[in-house]
C-alpha positions in Angstrom: -9.7 8.1 -23.0 -10.4 11.5 -20.8 -7.8 12.4 -18.2 -9.8 14.2 -14.9 -7.4 16.4 -13.6 -8.2 15.9 -9.6 -7.8 12.2 -10.5 -4.3 12.9 -12.2 -3.6 14.8 -9.0 -4.1 12.8 -6.7 -2.4 9.7 -8.4 0.7 12.0 -8.9 0.3 13.0 -4.7 0.4 9.0 -4.1 3.7 8.6 -6.2 5.2 11.3 -4.4 4.4 9.3 -0.9 5.8 6.1 -2.3 9.3 7.3 -4.1 10.1 10.4 -2.4 8.8 10.2 1.6 9.3 6.1 1.4 5.8 5.1 2.4 4.5 1.8 1.5 2.3 1.6 -1.6 -0.4 -0.3 -0.1 -0.9 2.2 2.7 -0.4 5.2 0.7 -3.2 4.1 -1.9 -5.5 3.0 1.0 -5.5 6.4 3.3 -5.7 8.4 -0.4 -9.0 6.5 -1.4 -10.3 6.8 2.3 -9.8 10.9 2.2 -12.3 11.8 -0.4 -16.0 10.6 -0.2 -16.6 12.3 -3.4 -14.8 9.8 -5.4 -16.9 7.2 -7.0 -15.8 3.7 -7.6 -14.5 4.4 -11.3 -12.4 7.1 -9.8 -11.2 4.9 -7.4 -10.1 2.3 -9.5 -8.1 4.8 -11.7 -6.0 5.8 -9.0 -5.3 2.8 -7.4 -4.9 1.0 -10.6 -2.2 4.0 -12.2 -0.4 4.0 -8.7 0.1 0.6 -8.2 0.8 0.4 -12.4 3.4 3.2 -12.4 5.1 1.7 -9.1 5.2 -1.9 -10.8 6.6 -0.4 -14.3 8.7 2.7 -12.3 11.8 1.7 -14.6 10.2 1.4 -17.8 8.3 4.4 -17.4 11.0 6.9 -15.8 13.1 5.6 -18.7 10.4 6.7 -21.4 9.7 10.0 -19.3 13.2 10.7 -20.1 13.5 11.0 -15.9 16.6 9.4 -13.9 16.3 10.6 -10.7 12.6 11.6 -8.9 13.2 14.4 -6.5 10.7 17.0 -7.6 6.9 16.7 -8.0 7.0 18.1 -11.6 9.2 15.1 -12.2 6.4 12.6 -11.4 3.8 14.9 -13.6 6.3 13.6 -16.4 6.2 10.0 -15.2 2.2 10.2 -15.2 2.0 11.4 -18.2 4.6 8.8 -19.8 2.6 5.8 -18.4 -1.0 7.3 -20.0 0.4 7.6 -23.4 2.9 3.8 -23.2 -0.1 2.0 -21.0 -2.3 1.0 -23.5 0.5 -0.5 -26.0 1.8 -2.3 -22.8 -0.9 -3.8 -21.7 -2.7 -4.3 -24.6 -5.8 -2.4 -24.2 -7.9 -1.1 -26.6 -7.9 2.9 -26.4 -5.4 5.7 -27.3 -4.3 8.7 -24.9 -3.7 11.9 -26.2 -2.1 14.0 -23.0 -4.4 17.6 -22.7 -2.8 20.5 -22.7 -1.8 20.8 -19.0 1.6 22.9 -18.0 2.8 19.5 -16.3 2.9 17.6 -19.7 4.8 20.4 -21.8 7.5 18.9 -23.6 6.1 15.1 -23.4 5.9 14.4 -27.3 3.4 10.9 -27.7 5.6 9.9 -30.7 8.6 10.4 -29.1 7.6 8.8 -25.8 6.4 5.9 -28.0 9.7 5.6 -29.4 11.9 5.3 -26.4 9.1 2.9 -25.1 10.3 0.3 -28.0 14.0 1.0 -27.2 13.0 0.0 -23.5 11.6 -2.9 -23.9 14.7 -4.9 -25.7 16.6 -4.4 -22.4 15.5 -6.9 -20.1 16.1 -4.8 -16.5 14.2 -2.0 -18.2 11.2 -3.7 -19.9 10.4 -5.5 -16.7 11.4 -3.1 -14.6 13.7 -4.3 -11.9 17.3 -3.1 -9.8 20.7 -3.9 -11.6 21.7 -5.7 -8.9 18.4 -7.4 -8.8 18.3 -8.8 -12.0 21.6 -10.0 -11.7 21.2 -11.7 -8.4 17.9 -13.6 -10.1 20.2 -14.5 -12.9 22.6 -15.9 -10.8 20.2 -17.9 -8.9 17.5 -19.0 -11.3 19.3 -18.9 -14.6 17.2 -19.7 -17.4 14.0 -19.3 -15.1 14.4 -15.8 -14.0 12.9 -14.4 -17.5 9.6 -16.5 -16.6 9.7 -15.5 -12.9 9.9 -12.2 -13.5 7.6 -11.5 -16.0 5.1 -13.7 -14.1 5.5 -11.2 -10.9 4.7 -8.2 -12.8 1.2 -9.6 -13.8 -1.4 -8.4 -11.2 -2.1 -11.5 -8.9 -5.7 -12.7 -8.6 -7.8 -12.3 -5.5 -7.7 -15.7 -3.9 -9.8 -15.9 -0.4 -9.8 -19.1 2.0 -13.1 -20.5 3.5 -13.1 -20.5 7.6 -14.4 -24.0 8.3 -14.6 -22.9 11.7 -17.5 -20.6 10.5 -18.8 -21.7 7.1 -18.0 -24.0 4.3 -17.7 -24.0 1.0 -21.2 -24.1 -0.4 -22.5 -21.1 2.0 -19.8 -18.8 0.6 -20.1 -19.6 -2.9 -23.7 -18.7 -2.6 -23.0 -15.7 -1.0 -20.1 -14.5 -3.3 -21.7 -15.5 -6.6 -21.6 -19.0 -7.6 -20.5 -17.3 -11.3 -17.9 -14.9 -9.4 -16.0 -17.3 -8.2 -13.8 -20.3 -9.3 -12.2 -23.4 -7.1 -8.9 -24.3 -7.1 -7.9 -27.8 -7.8 -5.5 -29.4 -4.8 -6.7 -26.5 -2.3 -9.9 -27.5 -0.6 -10.9 -24.2 1.1 -9.4 -21.8 -1.6 -11.9 -19.4 -3.9 -10.7 -17.4 -6.7 -12.8 -14.3 -7.2 -13.0 -13.7 -11.0 -13.7 -9.8 -10.4 -11.6 -8.0 -7.8 -13.7 -6.0 -5.0 -12.7 -4.8 -1.7 -14.2 -7.9 -0.1 -13.6 -6.4 3.9 -16.5 -4.4 3.8 -19.2 -7.4 3.0 -21.1 -8.8 6.1 -19.6 -12.8 5.1 -15.9 -11.1 5.8 -17.0 -9.2 9.2 -18.5 -12.4 9.9 -15.6 -14.7 9.6 -16.9 -16.7 6.8 -13.7 -16.3 5.1 -9.7 -14.5 4.7 -7.9 -13.1 1.8 -5.2 -15.7 1.3 -2.6 -16.6 -1.7 -3.2 -20.0 -3.0 0.5 -20.3 -2.3 0.2 -19.6 1.2 -2.9 -21.9 1.8 -0.5 -24.7 1.0 1.4 -23.9 4.0 -0.4 -25.2 7.1 -1.9 -28.5 5.7 2.2 -28.8 4.7 2.4 -29.1 8.3 0.5 -32.4 8.8 -1.4 -31.2 11.8 -3.8 -33.1 13.5 -6.6 -32.4 16.2 -5.6 -32.1 19.7 -1.8 -31.7 18.6 0.4 -28.4 20.4 1.5 -26.0 17.5 3.2 -23.2 17.4 3.5 -20.4 14.7 6.9 -18.7 15.3 7.2 -16.0 12.7 3.4 -15.7 12.8 2.6 -11.8 11.6 -0.9 -10.9 11.6 -1.7 -14.4 11.3 -2.9 -15.6 8.1 -1.6 -19.2 8.3 -2.5 -19.1 12.6 -5.8 -19.0 11.7 -5.5 -21.5 8.6 -3.7 -24.0 11.4 -6.7 -23.3 14.1 -9.0 -24.4 11.4 -7.4 -27.6 10.6 -7.2 -28.3 14.6 -11.0 -27.8 14.8 -10.4 -25.4 17.4 -9.0 -28.5 19.1 -5.3 -28.2 21.0 -3.6 -25.3 21.0 -2.1 -22.7 18.5 0.7 -20.6 20.0 1.6 -17.4 17.4 4.9 -15.5 18.4 6.4 -12.9 16.8 9.3 -9.7 17.3 6.0 -7.0 16.7 3.4 -6.8 19.3 0.9 -4.8 17.5 0.8 -7.8 14.7 -0.1 -10.1 17.5 -2.7 -7.8 18.6 -4.1 -7.5 14.9 -4.1 -11.2 15.0 -6.0 -11.6 18.1 -8.7 -9.3 16.6 -8.9 -11.7 13.7 -8.9 -14.7 15.7 -12.2 -13.5 17.0 -13.7 -12.7 14.2 -12.8 -16.3 12.7 -14.1 -17.9 15.9 -11.0 -19.6 17.0 -10.8 -20.4 20.6 -7.3 -22.5 21.2 -5.1 -19.7 20.0 -2.4 -18.0 22.6 -0.1 -15.3 21.8 3.4 -14.3 22.8 5.5 -11.5 22.3 9.1 -12.8 21.5 11.3 -10.4 23.1 14.7 -12.4 23.7 15.6 -16.1 23.0 15.2 -16.7 26.3 11.5 -16.9 25.5 12.4 -19.9 22.9 14.7 -21.4 25.4 11.7 -22.3 27.7 9.6 -23.4 24.9 12.0 -26.0 24.2 10.2 -29.2 23.4 6.8 -28.3 23.7 5.8 -28.4 20.0 4.3 -31.4 18.0 4.4 -29.2 15.1 6.6 -25.9 14.5 5.7 -23.4 11.3 8.9 -21.3 10.8 7.5 -18.8 8.2 10.4 -17.0 8.0 10.9 -13.2 7.4 12.8 -12.7 3.8 13.1 -10.9 1.0 9.5 -11.1 0.0 10.7 -11.6 -3.8 7.7 -14.2 -4.4 5.3 -11.4 -3.6 6.0 -8.8 -5.8 2.9 -8.8 -7.6 1.0 -7.7 -4.5 4.0 -5.6 -3.3 5.8 -4.2 -6.1 7.3 -0.8 -4.2 9.4 -3.4 -2.5 11.7 -4.0 -5.1 13.1 -0.6 -5.3 13.3 -0.3 -1.2 15.2 -3.5 -1.3 19.0 -3.3 -1.0 21.9 -6.1 -1.7 22.8 -5.9 2.1 19.2 -6.2 3.4 19.3 -9.8 1.8 22.5 -10.8 3.1 21.3 -9.9 6.7 18.0 -11.8 6.5 19.5 -14.9 5.3 21.5 -14.7 8.6 18.4 -14.2 10.8 16.8 -16.9 8.8 19.5 -19.1 9.8 19.6 -17.9 13.3 15.6 -18.9 13.5 16.2 -22.5 12.1 18.7 -23.4 13.9 17.4 -21.9 17.5 13.7 -22.1 17.0 13.7 -25.6 16.0 14.1 -26.8 19.4 10.8 -25.9 20.3 10.0 -29.3 18.5 9.4 -32.8 20.6 11.4 -35.3 19.7 9.4 -37.4 16.8 7.3 -34.1 16.3 7.5 -31.9 12.7 8.6 -28.6 11.4 7.7 -26.6 8.1 10.5 -24.1 6.9 9.0 -21.7 4.7 9.9 -18.3 3.1 7.8 -15.9 0.4 11.0 -15.9 -1.7 11.8 -17.2 -5.0 15.8 -17.1 -4.1 17.0 -20.4 -3.1 19.7 -19.0 -0.9 16.5 -18.0 1.3 14.9 -21.3 0.8 16.5 -24.7 0.1 19.9 -23.7 0.3 19.0 -23.1 3.9 17.5 -26.3 4.1 20.8 -27.9 2.5 22.8 -26.2 4.9 20.8 -27.1 7.7 20.8 -30.7 6.5 24.8 -30.9 7.1 25.0 -29.8 10.5 22.2 -31.1 11.6 21.1 -34.1 10.2 22.0 -36.2 12.9 19.0 -35.0 14.7 16.7 -34.4 12.0 15.2 -35.9 9.2 14.1 -33.9 5.5 10.7 -35.3 4.5 9.9 -33.5 1.7 10.1 -30.2 0.1 8.0 -28.2 -2.2 8.6 -25.0 -5.0 5.5 -22.9 -5.8 6.8 -21.0 -8.7 4.9 -17.7 -9.9 4.8 -18.5 -13.5 4.3 -22.4 -13.5 1.4 -22.2 -10.5 0.0 -18.7 -11.1 -0.2 -18.0 -7.2 2.9 -16.5 -5.3 6.2 -17.8 -5.1 6.7 -19.8 -1.8 8.9 -22.5 -0.4 8.5 -25.3 2.0 10.3 -27.8 3.7 9.0 -30.5 6.4 11.3 -31.7 8.4 11.2 -34.5 11.6 13.0 -34.3 14.5 14.7 -38.0 15.6 
């Protein structure tokens, strides 16, 4: 396989933005791919794939390249070159790469790189590319399950769509995308897997609101809330609103959905998505203080708390987050979760229901929070059920959800 200098330089620039300038990987790649209209689909594929692969396997590739801390561009070039050599072996691909004689690759010897690779894959935290503290946290919280879950988090996530039943139906969307190109998911009536990855946001069907991109595990959460048409529903940590849109569809545009967040720009984006989706029962509200929550006391038939979390269940989509997470953040986010759970729950009417959800694989953010909540508030609340979606077992993102009823 031949390497092209322009594409290599673009990938190195992306990695520099992510690791030196501390920018988000998805935004870096998106902006980079828009910057050169001359790149064809294969060129774009090379840049995006290699950037995300190196981010995902960052610790392993640095070990192989003999680079400890990356501060200079020439160090990123070494990492890039090392990845090209070990990539076929690591990903089970049927080709070999010989590095071109560029100055940036001086001193990189193929045999030595492969030898270091064989050493690196004998140590889990290097082989699976995870920071020491995160590896220790995973072991302490998940025990023997950590090995399989960690390996699964390093695989590429499938591209899953949710058919928007307000605008279309499964048969129509499958005909548009190609029946042979899509795959149904048992237990998820509105979900489709795209067999081949492609940018669906440019398709007319997407622009018309026929479907949204939403992972399989994420599609479990809105139905778990047990909504019925005509209900008053609050999505209190709405973000960009994927689950809000799902709730509106389940309500068949009846009743009301109030989407709330502490970030105004997310609610603005949600309004745009809602318009595209044909949602007519939505209002948004910025959470400026807890007084906003207090004013809504006992107004919701159903409440969704998809709380901020470590995001460790979605590392396949955001591999750069494992390098940016810090132990102190984990501690502080648990406190935020507890505050939201114990304060926002008061918005539920007596006899109403609430779902607490996280996209984390850690019990300390999930099961243990609900266990603690029930110990302190069991007189007022009943735990109806809880569900854990595991990456290794289920093939989708790692999610936790608990359904509670206010007595």
